[in-house]
C-alpha positions in Angstrom: 0.0 0.0 0.0 3.0 2.3 -0.2 3.4 5.1 -2.5 6.5 5.0 -4.8 8.3 7.7 -2.7 7.3 5.7 0.6 9.0 2.5 -1.1 12.0 4.6 -1.7 12.1 6.0 1.8 11.6 2.3 3.2 14.5 0.7 1.2 16.9 3.8 1.0 17.1 3.6 4.8 16.7 -0.2 5.4 18.7 -2.1 8.1 19.8 -4.4 5.2 22.9 -3.0 3.6 22.1 -4.8 0.2 18.8 -3.0 -0.1 20.5 0.3 0.4 23.1 -0.5 -2.2 20.2 -1.5 -4.8 18.5 1.9 -4.0 21.9 3.8 -4.8 22.4 1.9 -7.9 18.9 2.6 -9.4 18.7 6.2 -8.3 19.0 7.3 -12.0 15.9 5.2 -12.9 14.2 6.7 -9.9 14.9 10.2 -11.1 13.6 9.4 -14.6 10.4 8.2 -13.1 9.7 11.3 -11.0 11.2 14.1 -13.3 7.9 15.2 -14.5 6.6 16.5 -11.1 8.8 19.0 -9.5 7.8 18.4 -5.9 8.5 14.6 -6.4 11.7 15.5 -8.1 12.8 17.7 -5.0 11.8 14.7 -2.6 14.1 12.3 -4.6 17.0 14.9 -4.2 16.5 15.3 -0.6 16.5 11.5 -0.1 19.8 11.5 -2.1 21.4 14.0 0.3 20.4 12.0 3.4 21.6 8.8 1.8 25.0 10.4 1.2 25.4 10.3 4.9 25.2 6.6 5.1 27.7 4.8 7.5 28.3 2.0 5.0 31.3 2.8 2.8 30.1 0.6 -0.1 26.8 2.4 -0.1 28.4 5.9 -0.3 30.8 4.6 -3.1 27.9 3.2 -5.0 26.1 6.5 -4.7 29.2 8.5 -5.8 29.4 6.4 -8.9 26.1 7.3 -10.0 26.7 11.1 -9.5 28.0 11.9 -13.1 25.1 9.9 -14.7 22.7 11.7 -12.6 24.3 15.1 -13.5 24.0 14.2 -17.2 20.5 13.4 -17.0 19.6 16.7 -14.9 21.5 18.6 -17.5 19.5 17.3 -20.3 16.1 17.2 -18.8 15.7 19.8 -16.0 15.9 23.4 -16.9 16.6 24.4 -13.3 19.5 22.0 -13.4 22.3 24.4 -12.3 20.4 25.1 -8.9 19.5 21.4 -8.2 22.9 20.2 -9.0 24.6 23.0 -7.0 22.4 22.5 -3.9 22.3 18.6 -3.7 25.1 17.1 -5.4 28.0 19.2 -5.3 28.2 19.3 -1.5 28.1 15.3 -1.6 31.1 15.2 -4.1 33.2 17.8 -2.0 32.2 16.1 1.2 33.6 12.9 -0.2 36.8 14.3 -1.1 37.6 14.1 2.7 36.0 10.7 3.4 38.1 8.5 5.7 37.4 5.6 3.4 40.0 5.2 0.4 37.4 3.7 -1.9 35.0 6.5 -1.4 37.6 9.1 -1.8 38.9 7.7 -5.2 35.4 7.4 -6.5 34.5 11.1 -5.7 37.7 12.2 -7.2 37.0 10.4 -10.4 33.5 11.8 -10.3 35.1 15.3 -9.9 37.1 14.9 -12.9 34.3 13.7 -14.9 32.3 16.4 -13.9 35.0 19.0 -14.8 35.6 17.4 -18.2 31.7 17.8 -19.0 31.7 21.3 -18.0 28.9 20.5 -15.4 30.2 22.5 -12.4 29.8 26.1 -12.6 33.1 28.5 -12.1 31.3 29.9 -8.9 31.0 26.4 -7.2 34.6 25.6 -7.9 35.8 28.8 -6.4 33.6 28.7 -3.5 33.1 25.0 -2.8 35.9 22.9 -4.4 39.1 25.1 -4.0 38.8 25.7 -0.3 38.6 22.1 0.2 41.6 21.4 -1.7 43.6 24.0 -0.1 42.7 22.6 3.2 43.8 19.2 2.0 47.1 20.5 1.0 47.8 22.1 4.3 51.1 21.2 6.0 49.2 19.7 8.8 46.9 17.7 6.6 47.0 14.0 6.1 49.7 12.6 3.5 47.2 11.0 1.4 45.0 13.9 1.0 48.0 15.8 -0.2 49.0 13.4 -2.7 45.4 13.1 -4.2 44.6 16.7 -4.1 47.7 17.8 -6.3 46.4 16.0 -9.2 42.9 17.8 -8.9 44.4 21.2 -8.8 46.2 20.8 -11.9 42.7 20.1 -13.6 41.0 22.9 -11.8 43.2 25.9 -12.9 41.8 26.2 -16.6 38.4 27.0 -15.2 39.3 29.4 -12.3 39.5 33.1 -11.9 43.1 34.6 -12.0 42.9 35.2 -8.2 42.1 31.6 -7.5 44.7 30.4 -9.8 47.3 32.6 -8.0 46.2 30.9 -4.8 46.6 27.4 -6.1 49.7 28.4 -7.7 51.4 29.5 -4.3 50.2 26.3 -2.6 51.7 24.4 -5.5 55.1 26.0 -5.1 54.9 25.2 -1.4 54.1 21.4 -2.1 57.1 21.3 -4.5 59.3 22.1 -1.7 57.8 19.6 0.8 60.9 18.3 2.6 59.1 15.6 4.4 57.0 13.7 2.0 58.8 12.6 -1.2 55.6 11.2 -2.4 54.3 14.9 -2.5 57.3 16.1 -4.3 56.9 13.2 -7.0 53.2 13.9 -7.7 54.3 17.5 -8.2 57.0 16.6 -10.4 54.6 14.3 -12.3 52.2 17.1 -12.9 54.7 19.9 -13.4 54.4 20.2 -17.1 50.8 20.2 -17.2 50.7 22.9 -14.6 53.2 25.0 -16.5 51.2 24.9 -19.7 48.1 26.0 -17.9 49.6 29.2 -15.9 51.6 30.3 -19.0 55.0 31.6 -19.5 55.2 34.5 -17.2 54.1 32.5 -14.1 56.3 29.5 -15.1 59.5 31.7 -15.4 58.8 33.9 -12.4 57.5 31.2 -9.9 57.9 27.6 -11.2 61.3 27.5 -12.8 63.2 27.7 -9.5 61.0 24.8 -8.0 61.6 22.8 -11.2 65.5 23.3 -10.8 65.1 21.9 -7.2 63.0 18.9 -8.3 65.4 18.1 -10.9 68.4 18.0 -8.4 66.1 16.2 -5.8 67.9 13.3 -3.8 65.4 10.8 -5.0 65.8 9.4 -8.6 62.2 8.9 -9.1 61.3 12.6 -8.8 64.2 13.3 -11.1 62.9 10.8 -13.7 59.4 12.5 -13.3 61.0 15.8 -14.3 62.9 14.4 -17.4 59.4 12.8 -18.5 57.7 16.3 -18.6 60.8 18.4 -19.8 59.3 18.9 -23.3 56.0 20.6 -21.7 58.0 22.7 -19.4 60.3 23.9 -22.1 57.2 24.7 -24.3 56.0 27.0 -21.6 59.2 29.0 -21.5 60.9 31.6 -23.8 63.6 30.7 -26.3 66.2 32.4 -24.1 65.4 30.6 -20.9 65.2 27.2 -23.0 68.7 27.8 -24.3 70.6 29.5 -21.4 68.7 27.6 -18.4 67.0 24.4 -19.5 69.7 23.1 -21.8 72.4 22.8 -19.0 69.7 21.4 -16.8 68.9 18.8 -19.0 72.5 17.9 -19.6 72.7 17.2 -15.9 69.8 14.8 -16.2 71.3 13.1 -19.3 74.6 12.4 -17.1 72.6 11.4 -13.9 74.1 8.7 -11.7 70.8 6.9 -11.9 70.2 4.7 -15.1 66.4 5.1 -14.8 66.8 9.0 -14.9 69.3 8.8 -18.0 66.9 6.3 -19.6 63.9 8.7 -19.3 66.2 11.8 -20.2 67.4 10.2 -23.5 63.6 9.3 -24.3 62.8 13.0 -23.9 65.9 14.5 -25.6 64.5 14.4 -29.1 61.4 15.9 -27.9 63.0 18.5 -25.9 65.2 19.5 -29.0 61.9 19.9 -31.0 61.0 22.8 -28.8 63.7 24.7 -30.3 62.0 24.6 -33.8 60.7 27.9 -35.2 57.8 27.4 -37.8 58.8 30.9 -39.2 62.3 29.6 -40.2 61.6 25.9 -41.1 58.3 26.7 -43.1 56.8 23.6 -41.6 55.2 22.6 -38.3 53.6 19.4 -36.7 49.8 19.4 -35.8 48.6 17.9 -32.5 47.8 14.5 -34.5 51.5 14.4 -35.6 50.8 15.4 -39.2 53.5 17.5 -40.8 52.3 20.6 -42.7 53.5 23.5 -44.4 52.9 27.1 -42.9 50.0 28.3 -44.9 51.2 31.8 -45.2 53.8 33.0 -47.6 55.1 36.6 -46.9 56.1 38.6 -49.8 59.8 39.0 -50.5 61.2 42.4 -50.1 64.6 43.8 -50.9 66.7 44.6 -47.9 64.6 42.1 -45.7 67.0 40.7 -43.3 65.3 37.5 -42.2 66.5 34.3 -43.4 64.1 33.0 -45.8 62.5 29.3 -45.1 62.4 26.7 -47.7 58.8 27.9 -48.6 59.9 31.4 -48.6 62.7 30.6 -50.8 60.5 29.3 -53.2 58.4 32.5 -53.2 61.6 34.6 -53.4 62.9 32.9 -56.7 59.4 33.0 -58.2 59.4 36.7 -57.4 62.8 37.2 -59.0 62.1 35.0 -62.1 58.8 36.6 -62.7 59.9 40.3 -62.7 60.1 42.0 -65.9 63.2 44.2 -65.2 66.3 43.4 -63.9 66.4 42.5 -60.3 69.3 43.0 -57.8 69.3 40.4 -55.0 70.9 41.6 -51.7 74.3 40.4 -51.2 73.8 39.7 -47.4 71.0 37.1 -48.2 72.2 34.9 -51.3 70.0 31.8 -51.8 71.9 28.5 -51.9 71.0 25.3 -53.3 70.0 23.9 -50.0 67.7 26.7 -49.3 69.7 28.5 -46.7 70.6 32.2 -46.5 74.2 32.6 -45.9 76.6 35.9 -46.3 78.7 36.0 -49.1 82.5 36.2 -49.3 82.5 39.7 -50.3 80.3 41.0 -47.5 82.1 38.7 -44.9 85.4 40.5 -45.8 84.4 43.8 -46.5 80.7 44.3 -45.5 79.9 45.4 -49.1 76.2 45.6 -49.4 76.1 46.6 -53.0 77.5 43.3 -54.8 75.4 40.8 -56.5 75.0 37.4 -55.0 77.0 35.6 -57.4 80.6 35.4 -56.4 82.8 37.6 -58.6 86.4 38.6 -58.2 87.0 42.0 -56.4 87.5 44.9 -58.9 87.0 48.0 -56.8 89.7 50.7 -56.4 90.4 49.8 -52.7 91.4 46.3 -53.7 93.4 47.5 -56.6 95.5 49.7 -54.2 95.8 46.7 -52.0 97.0 44.6 -54.8 99.7 47.5 -55.9 100.9 47.7 -52.4 101.6 43.8 -52.1 103.3 43.8 -55.6 100.9 41.5 -57.1 99.7 42.8 -60.3 96.5 41.4 -61.4 96.4 39.2 -64.6 93.6 38.0 -66.8 94.2 34.4 -66.2 94.2 34.6 -62.5 90.7 36.6 -62.7 89.2 34.1 -64.8 90.3 31.2 -62.8 89.1 33.0 -59.6 85.7 33.8 -61.3 85.4 30.0 -62.4 86.2 29.0 -58.7 83.8 31.5 -57.2 80.9 30.3 -59.3 81.5 26.7 -58.3 81.7 27.8 -54.5 78.9 26.2 -52.4 78.9 27.5 -48.8 77.0 24.4 -47.6 80.1 22.3 -48.4 82.7 24.7 -47.5 81.6 27.0 -44.6 84.1 28.9 -42.6 83.7 31.8 -40.3 84.4 35.2 -41.5 88.2 36.2 -42.1 89.6 39.0 -39.6 90.5 42.2 -41.3 93.9 42.6 -40.4 94.9 45.5 -43.1 95.5 48.0 -40.5 97.9 45.8 -38.5 99.9 45.0 -41.8 100.2 48.8 -42.3 101.6 49.4 -38.9 104.3 46.5 -39.2 105.0 47.3 -42.9 108.0 49.7 -41.8 109.1 47.8 -38.8 112.0 45.5 -39.2 112.3 41.9 -37.7 112.0 41.7 -34.1 114.0 39.5 -31.7 112.5 37.7 -29.0 113.5 38.8 -25.5 114.9 36.4 -22.9 111.6 36.3 -21.1 109.9 35.1 -24.3 112.6 32.5 -25.0 112.3 31.2 -21.4 108.3 31.2 -21.7 108.6 29.3 -25.1 111.0 26.8 -23.7 108.7 26.1 -20.6 105.9 25.6 -22.8 107.9 23.1 -25.0 109.3 21.1 -22.2 105.9 20.7 -20.6 105.0 18.6 -23.6 105.7 14.9 -23.5 108.0 13.4 -26.3 105.3 11.9 -28.5 103.6 15.4 -28.6 106.8 17.1 -29.3 107.5 14.7 -32.2 104.1 15.3 -33.7 104.5 19.1 -33.5 107.8 18.6 -35.3 106.3 16.6 -38.0 103.6 19.3 -38.6 106.1 22.1 -38.6 108.2 20.2 -41.1 105.3 19.7 -43.4 104.4 23.2 -43.0 108.1 24.4 -43.8 108.0 22.7 -47.2 105.1 25.0 -48.2 107.1 28.3 -47.3 108.6 28.5 -50.6 105.3 27.7 -52.5 105.0 30.7 -54.9 101.0 30.4 -54.4 101.5 31.2 -50.8 104.0 33.8 -51.4 101.5 35.5 -53.9 98.9 35.6 -51.1 100.8 38.0 -49.0 104.5 38.4 -49.9 104.8 41.6 -47.7 103.4 39.8 -44.7 105.8 37.0 -45.0 108.9 39.2 -45.6 108.0 41.8 -43.0 107.3 39.7 -40.0 108.8 36.0 -40.2 108.8 35.7 -36.2 105.0 36.4 -36.3 104.5 34.0 -38.9 106.3 31.2 -37.2 104.5 31.8 -34.1 101.2 31.5 -35.8 102.3 28.4 -37.4 103.2 26.9 -34.1 99.9 27.9 -32.6 98.1 26.4 -35.4 100.1 23.2 -35.0 99.4 22.9 -31.6 95.7 23.7 -32.2 95.6 20.8 -34.7 97.4 18.3 -32.4 95.4 19.3 -29.4 92.1 18.7 -31.6 93.4 15.5 -32.8 94.1 14.3 -29.4 90.9 15.5 -27.7 88.1 13.5 -29.3 85.5 15.3 -27.4 85.4 18.5 -29.9 82.9 17.7 -32.6 84.0 17.8 -36.1 83.2 20.8 -38.2 80.8 18.8 -40.2 78.6 18.3 -37.0 78.5 22.0 -35.9 75.3 24.1 -36.2 73.8 27.0 -34.3 70.2 26.3 -34.0 70.3 24.2 -30.7 72.9 24.0 -28.0 75.7 21.9 -29.6 75.9 19.7 -26.7 72.2 18.7 -26.9 73.0 17.6 -30.4 76.1 15.8 -29.4 74.1 13.8 -26.7 71.3 13.1 -29.4 74.1 11.8 -31.9 75.4 9.7 -29.0 72.1 7.4 -28.8 73.4 5.3 -31.7 76.5 4.3 -29.8 76.1 0.6 -29.0 77.6 1.4 -25.5 74.4 3.5 -24.7 72.3 0.4 -25.3 74.3 -1.6 -22.7 74.4 1.2 -20.1 71.2 3.1 -20.5 68.6 1.4 -22.4 68.4 -1.6 -24.7 65.7 0.5 -26.9 67.4 3.9 -27.0 68.2 3.7 -30.8 64.4 3.1 -31.2 63.8 6.4 -29.2 66.5 8.2 -31.4 64.7 7.0 -34.5 61.2 8.1 -33.1 62.3 11.6 -32.6 64.5 12.1 -35.6 61.9 13.8 -37.8 61.4 16.3 -34.9 65.1 16.9 -34.6 65.5 17.3 -38.5 62.7 19.7 -38.5 64.2 21.8 -35.8 67.8 21.8 -37.3 66.4 22.7 -40.8 67.5 21.1 -44.0 70.7 23.2 -44.1 72.0 21.2 -41.2 70.9 17.8 -42.4 74.7 16.8 -42.5 74.6 16.7 -38.9 72.0 13.9 -38.9 73.0 12.2 -42.1 75.2 9.7 -40.6 73.0 8.9 -37.6 70.0 8.3 -40.0 72.1 5.9 -42.0 73.2 4.0 -38.8 69.7 3.6 -37.5 68.6 2.6 -41.2 71.0 -0.4 -40.9 70.3 -1.3 -37.2 70.0 -5.0 -36.4 66.7 -4.4 -34.6 63.7 -4.5 -37.0 61.7 -2.0 -34.6 64.3 0.7 -35.2 63.9 0.3 -39.0 60.1 0.0 -38.7 60.1 3.3 -36.9 62.2 5.1 -39.6 60.1 3.6 -42.3 56.8 5.0 -40.7 58.3 8.5 -40.9 60.3 8.4 -43.9 57.8 10.5 -45.9 57.9 13.3 -43.1 61.6 13.4 -43.3 61.3 13.7 -47.1 59.0 16.8 -46.6 61.4 18.2 -44.4 64.3 18.0 -46.3 63.1 18.7 -49.8 63.4 17.1 -53.2 67.4 17.2 -53.8 68.4 15.9 -50.3 65.6 13.2 -50.7 66.7 12.0 -54.0 70.4 11.9 -52.8 70.0 10.6 -49.2 66.6 9.2 -48.6 65.8 7.2 -51.8 68.7 4.6 -51.2 67.3 3.9 -47.6 63.7 3.8 -49.1 64.9 1.2 -51.5 66.5 -0.8 -48.7 63.1 -0.8 -46.7 61.3 -2.1 -49.5 63.3 -5.3 -49.5 63.1 -5.4 -45.6 60.9 -7.4 -43.4 57.2 -7.3 -43.7 57.2 -5.4 -40.5 59.1 -2.7 -41.8 57.8 -2.7 -45.3 54.2 -2.0 -44.0 55.6 1.3 -42.8 56.9 2.2 -46.4 53.7 1.0 -47.8 51.3 2.9 -45.5 52.7 6.1 -46.7 53.9 5.3 -50.1 51.8 7.9 -51.7 53.2 10.7 -49.4 56.6 9.7 -50.3 56.3 9.2 -54.2 54.5 12.5 -54.6 57.7 14.3 -53.3 59.9 12.9 -55.9 60.6 13.9 -59.5 58.6 12.2 -62.1 61.6 10.4 -63.5 62.5 9.0 -60.1 59.1 8.2 -59.3 58.4 6.2 -62.4 61.1 3.7 -61.4 58.9 2.3 -58.5 56.3 1.2 -61.2 58.5 -2.0 -61.4 58.7 -2.6 -57.8 55.0 -2.3 -57.0 54.4 -6.0 -57.9 56.9 -6.9 -55.2 54.4 -5.8 -52.4 52.2 -8.9 -53.5 54.8 -11.1 -52.0 54.8 -11.3 -48.2 56.6 -13.4 -45.5 53.3 -14.7 -44.3 50.5 -15.0 -46.8 47.9 -14.7 -44.0 49.0 -11.2 -43.6 45.9 -9.8 -45.7 46.1 -6.4 -44.2 49.3 -5.8 -46.0 47.5 -6.4 -49.2 44.6 -4.3 -48.2 47.1 -1.3 -47.5 48.5 -1.8 -51.0 45.1 -1.4 -52.6 44.3 1.7 -50.8 47.7 3.2 -51.9 47.2 2.2 -55.3 44.1 4.3 -55.4 46.1 7.2 -54.3 49.1 7.0 -56.3 47.3 6.5 -59.4 47.0 10.3 -59.9 50.8 10.4 -60.0 51.2 8.4 -63.3 49.9 8.6 -66.7 47.0 6.4 -68.1 49.6 4.3 -70.0 51.5 3.6 -66.8 48.4 2.7 -65.0 47.1 0.4 -67.6 50.5 -1.5 -68.0 51.5 -1.6 -64.2 48.6 -1.1 -62.0 45.9 -2.9 -63.8 47.5 -6.4 -63.5 47.9 -5.9 -59.6 44.3 -4.6 -59.2 43.0 -7.7 -60.9 45.0 -10.0 -58.8 43.8 -8.4 -55.7 40.2 -8.8 -56.9 40.8 -12.6 -56.5 42.1 -12.6 -53.2 41.0 -15.1 -50.6 40.1 -12.5 -48.0 36.8 -10.6 -48.6 37.8 -7.4 -47.3 40.8 -7.2 -49.9 38.5 -8.1 -52.7 36.1 -5.1 -51.7 38.6 -2.6 -51.7 40.1 -3.8 -54.9 36.8 -3.6 -56.7 36.9 0.1 -56.1 40.7 0.1 -57.4 39.2 -1.3 -60.5 36.7 1.3 -60.9 39.2 4.1 -60.1 41.4 2.6 -63.2 38.3 2.9 -65.3 37.9 6.4 -64.4 41.3 7.1 -65.3 41.3 5.7 -68.7 37.9 7.6 -69.7 39.0 10.8 -68.0 42.3 11.1 -70.0 40.4 10.0 -73.3 42.0 6.5 -73.7 38.5 4.9 -74.7 40.4 2.1 -76.4 42.1 1.1 -73.2 39.1 1.5 -71.4 37.2 -0.7 -73.8 40.2 -3.4 -73.6 39.9 -3.3 -69.6 36.1 -3.5 -69.7 36.5 -6.9 -71.8 38.9 -8.2 -69.5 36.5 -7.7 -66.7 33.8 -9.4 -68.5 36.0 -12.4 -69.4 37.5 -12.6 -65.9 34.6 -12.0 -63.7 31.2 -12.1 -65.6 32.0 -15.5 -67.0 33.7 -16.6 -63.8 32.8 -20.4 -62.8 32.7 -19.4 -59.2 29.8 -17.2 -57.9 32.2 -15.0 -56.1 33.8 -13.7 -59.4 30.2 -13.0 -60.8 29.2 -11.1 -57.7 32.5 -9.3 -58.2 31.5 -8.0 -61.6 28.0 -6.9 -60.3 29.6 -5.0 -57.6 32.0 -3.3 -60.0 29.0 -2.2 -61.9 27.5 -0.8 -58.8 30.5 1.1 -57.5 30.8 2.8 -60.9 27.7 4.6 -60.2 29.0 6.1 -56.9 32.1 7.7 -58.8 31.3 10.8 -60.8 32.3 10.8 -64.5 33.8 7.1 -64.1 32.3 5.8 -67.5 30.2 7.5 -69.7 26.7 6.1 -69.6 26.6 5.3 -73.4 29.9 3.4 -72.9 28.3 1.7 -70.0 25.2 0.6 -71.8 27.1 -0.8 -74.8 29.8 -2.8 -73.1 29.0 -3.6 -69.4 25.0 -3.5 -69.2 24.5 -6.6 -71.4 26.8 -8.8 -69.2 25.2 -7.2 -66.3 21.7 -8.1 -67.5 22.9 -11.7 -68.1 23.6 -12.3 -64.5 19.9 -11.5 -63.6 19.3 -15.1 -64.0 22.2 -16.3 -61.9 21.5 -19.5 -60.0 23.1 -17.7 -56.9 20.8 -15.2 -55.0 23.6 -13.0 -53.7 24.7 -12.3 -57.4 21.1 -11.4 -58.3 20.8 -9.1 -55.5 23.8 -7.0 -56.5 22.6 -7.0 -60.0 19.5 -5.6 -58.9 21.2 -3.0 -56.8 23.6 -2.2 -59.7 20.4 -1.5 -61.9 18.6 0.4 -59.8 21.5 2.8 -59.2 22.9 3.0 -62.7 19.7 2.9 -64.5 16.7 4.3 -62.7 18.6 6.7 -60.3 20.9 8.0 -63.3 17.7 8.6 -65.5 18.5 6.2 -68.3 16.5 6.4 -71.4 14.5 3.4 -71.5 14.0 3.6 -75.1 17.5 2.8 -75.8 17.1 -0.9 -74.2 16.1 -3.8 -76.3 13.0 -6.0 -75.4 15.2 -8.5 -73.9 17.2 -5.9 -71.9 14.0 -4.4 -70.9 12.5 -7.7 -69.7 15.7 -8.5 -67.6 15.8 -5.2 -66.0 12.0 -5.6 -64.9 12.8 -9.1 -63.6 15.6 -7.7 -61.6 13.6 -5.0 -60.0 10.9 -7.5 -59.2 13.7 -9.5 -57.5 14.6 -6.4 -55.6 11.1 -5.8 -54.5 10.6 -9.3 -53.5 13.8 -9.2 -51.5 12.5 -6.1 -49.8 15.6 -4.2 -50.8 13.6 -1.1 -51.6 
């Protein structure tokens, strides 16, 4: 005799725990039943509030699990949802954050995060109800478990709070980062440090959080330092380039050389990602989306004479287009000549004299100042020497022969011109003897060999012609310079830690690049991580994008080493990203350095080949037409796999063939792709066959779109012979499906060609003994004849009757 609300009251507060659990589990259904009556709805919500005070932890946990579902229901159905939710449910969630039972607290924390993600808690409730509780939970006198749990929630809240509230949480977060008593608290802060930095912004990160991050990176516990290494990239993204280079780079180097192997392992895994934060899209012309897709910068600023920025690859293309399309003669500024590698480097003239009026091509000096210098040095210019110098300068490439600017010593030479040879004092002799005596015999022997080698060139006329006055005027100074050069050469050869000039660059700190290149060292796999080479390969496109194509020589040897690594996982990682690297490097470097490696991947294991195959179109479209055509002969090799049951390999091949069809002429498609498509249409796996039928239709469209009607007719006849007359019903079904797919592709095949060549064969299948074939025939006729508005007068009596029988079959099979 109890009312529904009476039954709810009875079982919600029953002495049986099981009954109370059932009521908590079914609260959503109860609310749906009473949602039409506002008074009953308020009574149910008050009952829920009373149930939240149940003494049994399982009942409280069950109730909290239903709160997100109840909140979603109220949000969708109740107009006064914000008031009801804020009055009844939010206090329950906040109260359970301090529940003594661990399961109840974990459930309330999960519910709170769900409510935040769905945007169901208003800003006022978070600032007045949630945040004060979190601040209380993170007090120094609070329970340790509460502190650890509250830090993760704080990081989720800051995006939805006011500036004043965020500052309060930020101050508390900084205190927790310095908690000297509980390492668990510091570890949670370190794990969430990157997310907190990305939320509060650059200014707060550099002013308040950076010092705390330095302390955490030098913490005595390796687990905290490892957590810092894991989030290093996010922290770096929240800082300025200057702080990133001057402060974070040395800090990261300390983590790379940490005494703990686990810290070093995490640091090496984050090294490539940290280097990628130095990338500048305005200089590289490319950027990575959040899903990992590499795209070009959409805008291309107009090139102006006198603009002093370094043009990117895309900017370089626009710059050249502007120069070539101009009607009148255009003078390119000498301080930004464009090299073949797409880099802007200073010319020789501008480095030696700072002349901004010379052309970008390197020509021999011909001004008055240089003529006076030549006359003073008793070196009259000759036509043969000028021609030879001009030819040499035209072949000069700063990418291959880079050196720092030469020092202008013309004034010093003028001062020393009138001075005679200077004798060394006794002090200088003793100092030189001390320096020489401090060297070991082996070093002295090497120095003497270098000096003897250099002495043989002292009488070289070419060397004398460079600066005869300098040699004659100050032989002692020349000797000292030669000795210093010899010492530098020997010290460099003996000290294996100066990188070679081919690995020098100025985009990122050199130490970071050296540490990244060391990841291919076999010793690192033994002392740091057995999969360190895989992490190096994974982050290589990001590092290459950061350095730019002008610094590809720094990574070339490392990439070739990874491409020949004994672990197939390393080669697989490179195969999946070689198309991105090709986009970064451009067509010239791709043809020279990536195509040989790409060819090697084609002959590798299936686990490696699938990476190449998945992005085959993306890679081939970056090649020149003559290089791209060479791969037509190798496409057939993808049909052979190590495991014949690997049907997804053939499915991926069919998908890529549909895309790469636009890269080749209709003759190449007919001669090379046609046979592969027909073979895939007979595959044992149905998924491969269905995608192959679409490939066949795309080939037909290619033929007729290019005006190759004869090739299209030959291909149609081949489809009829192979499939329409196939003794197996699967082949006949394939022909009907091909005719059906043809209707979904615009301008695939002219209607008159279809009616003349394919329609009769299609109608012949209307009497097929297999029902599956007849059903597809009916679908194809409906879509190609009825929906396309085919003129029925063009059909013969037999064709008309066949079509009617097909439509009757379609109606009988209830396909309409």
